[in-house]
N, C-alpha and C positions, 0 to 999 in steps of 0.2 A: 700900195695905197693905204692911207691911213684914214679910218672911219670912226666918227664919233657916235656912240649910241647912248641916249639918255634913258635910264631906268628910274621910274618914279613909282612909290607906293601909292595906291589909291585905297585910303582906310575904309571907305564907304563900301567898296566891293571886295575888299581884302585880297587885292592883287597887285602884282608888280606889272608895270606897263612899259614896253620898249618902243621908243620912237627915234627916228633919226632924220635930219635934214639932209644927210649925205646919201641915204638909201631910199629912193623913191619906193612908196607903197608899204614901208615897213611899219607895221603896228601889230605888236604881239603882247599877249599877256599871260601870267601864270600866277598861281598862288605861291609858288617857291621861287626865290631868287635863282638858286643853282639850277632848277629846271629851266627857267627863262634862259640863262646863259647858254645852256646846252642846246636849247631850240634855236637860238641865235646863230650858233656855229653852223648850223645846216641850212637855215632859212636866209641868211645873208647873201652867201654865194648863188643861191637859186634866184633871189630877187635881182641881184646885179646882172647875172646872165640873161633873165628875162627882160632887163632894161637895156640890154645890148652892150653891157660892159663885159669885156673878154676876161678869161682867167688871168689873174694876176695875184702876185702875193698880197695878202690882206693883213693889216694890223687893225684889230678891233679895239678901240678904247671906250671903256665902259664907265659912265659917270652916273652914280646913283644918289638918290635923293629920297629921304624918308623923314617926315615931320610927325611928332607925336605929341599929344597934350596930355599933361598929368596933373592931377589935383595935389594941392598942398595944404 
């Protein structure tokens, strides 16, 4: 099963936010990109099981987005 997880940087809160249309109830945040990926490795299977989706091989596809403003 392939799942897409969108990771977006929130500059105001200084955190990465993970959301997915493929995984009901998924909303996680972390100040570290790598820490968020690690949390997702455990949270996604738990959420899927909670939503009645049985154990199946998972392919997690992460799409990250970060925008920065700079002065010139």
